[in-house]
N, C-alpha and C positions, 0 to 999 in steps of 0.2 A: 193797229196803227203802223207798226214796223212792216207787218206782212203787205200793207198797202204800198209803202214806199219801196219795199224790196220784194216784189212778188215771186221772183225767180230764184231767190237765194235759198240754198240748202243750207241751213245754219250748222247742223252737225259737221257737214262736209267743210264749212268755212271755218269752224273752230279748229278742225282737225289740220287744215292747212295753215292756220295761224301758229298752232303748235310746232308744225314743221319749219316754219320761218324762224320762230324763236330757237328751235334746236340749231338750225344752220347758222344763225347769227351768233348765238352764244359759244359754240364750239369753235367757229372760225375766228371770233374775236380773241379767244384765249390763245389760239395757235398763232394768230397774227402778232399778239402782243409779245409772245415768247421769241418768235422768229424776228419780228421787226426791232425788238429791243436789242437782240444780239447783233443785228446788221448795223444798227445805229451806233452801238458801242464800238463796233469795228471800225466803222467810218471815222469815228472820233479819235479813236486810240491809235489809229495808223496814219492819221494826218500829221503834218509837220510839226515838230516840237512836243510831241506827246510820247507817251511811254513805249508804244509799238510802232513808232514812226517808220513807215515803209511805203514809198511811192507806189510800187507795183501793186501791193495788196490793197492799198487805198483806190487805186485807179480801177481795178478788178471789181471791187465791191461796189464802187460808185457807178461803174459801167452797168452792173447787174441791177442795181437799184433804178438807175435812170431808164433803162430799156423796159423793164416789167412795169414801171410806173407810168410810162408813156403809151403803152398798148391799150386801146379801148377794151373795156372788159368784155363786151360781146365777142370781139375778135379773139380775145385771149381764151375764152371758153372753147371756141372752135379749134384753136392752135393746140390746146391741151387735150383733146379728145383721146389720142393715142395713149398719153401718159395717164389720163384718168381711167380709161378702159384697163390699162395694165395694173394700175393700183387698186382700184376698186372693184374691177370686173364687169362694170356696167356703166352707162352714161345716164341712167335714169335714176331718180330717187335723190333724197336729201344728201345721202352720204357721197354721192357723185359730184356734188357741187364744191365740196372742200378743196380739192387741189387748186381749182381756178379761184376760188374765193381767197385762200390764204396767199397764193402766189400774186394775186392782184392786189391785195391790201397791204401785205407786209412791207413791200418797198415803200409804199406811200407813208406807212407809220415810221419806218426807219429814217426817213427825211425829217420827220417831226421829232423824232427822239434826238436826232443830231442837232436840230435847232435848239431844242431844250438844253442839251449838253453844253453848247456853245455860249449860252446865256449865263453859265455859272461864273461867278466871280473869279477870275484867275488868281487873285490873292489867296483864296481858300486853297486852290489846288497847289499853289506854290508852298504854302504853309505845310500842307500834308506831305509833300515831297521833301522839304527840308528837315522834317522830323523823321524821315527814313521809312515812310510807309510804303508797302509794296504796292504793286499795281492793283492786285485783287482787293486789297485792303481800301484803296482809293475808290475802286468801283462801288464796293459795298457801303463804305462809310462817308463817302463825299459825293461821287457823281450821282448815284441813284437817289439819296435822300434830298440833295440840293435841287434836283430837276423833277422831283415827284410831281408837284403841280402840273408842270408842262407834260409829263408823261401821261398823267391821268386825263388832262384836257385833250391830249392828242389821241388817245385811244377812244375817247368818246366820240370824237369827230370820225375817227375810223370805223367805229362801230355803226355809226349812222350811215356811213358810205356802204358798209356791208349789208345793211337791210336793203338798200337799193340794189346792190349787187345780186342779193338772193332773188329779187323780183326779176331781174334780167335773166338769171340762170333758170328761172321758172319757163322761159319760152321754149328751152330745149328738153324740158320734162324733169327739171330737178325737184319739183314739188313746191309746196308752200303756197303762199298767197299769190305769188307770180304766175305759177302754172294755172292756178284756178281763175285769176283774172283773165288770162290769155285764152284758154281753152273753153272754160264755161261762159266767160263774159264776152271777150271780143269776137272769137270765132262764131258764136252763137248769137251774136247781136244782142246780148243781155247786158244793158248798160247798167243795170242795178247791181248785177254781180260784180262788175268791175269797180263800181263806186264803192260798194261794201268793202272789197279787198283793199281799195285805196285808203279808206278811212281807218281800217285796222292797221296798216302800214304807218299812216301818219300818227295814230295813237302810240304805236311802238316807238317811233322816232322821238316823240315829245317825251315819253317816259325816260328813253335812254339819256336824252339831253338834260332832263331834270335831275336824274340820279348823278350824272357826271358833274353837273354844276354844284350840287350839294357836296360831293366828295372833294372836289377841287377847292371849294371854299374853306372846308374844315381843315385840309391839310396845308393850305397855303398861309405860312406864318409872317409873310412880308407885310 
């Protein structure tokens, strides 16, 4: 039955591409979480009336985030070809996608982190400061715990975006389902290959959203 619906699909090749997509998504999500969280905290703490209030640092960080958040991903990949070649040594394969994936997604997540931090009750922050808590204590004991549901929800949305980014990166040979759908599906006029790759991507997105919703619900004590 499946062979009749997808006559041109090489399933071992399709599963290998799916694993490459999972690999690119998982690694880039972890790196995006770390870098995006750092950028979001920096934006928050350097804003007026915060511990590290600094107009120049806040403006530079905000400019970096806004610029790279605004560049369409497919253009960003092209712009980062020299950097990717320098860091990875090649423009092909799953590893070559990481610079563009992380630089494209981290600023987006940083803004979501900033939104989550701004939603924290100011009274809690003021209470921590009045008790003499140091900045790093406030970060670990107040900011991160209080904004955790928003951080998890944000990384879930970002992870889903990264799944789409991996598909776009596949057009330039980064591997995964995007490459398979483009080279074996679109260019060879095999619509069933493109459809099969699309279905697997949709399944991955639904699974990521389901896991993210469960975690967010369990940690949200409000």
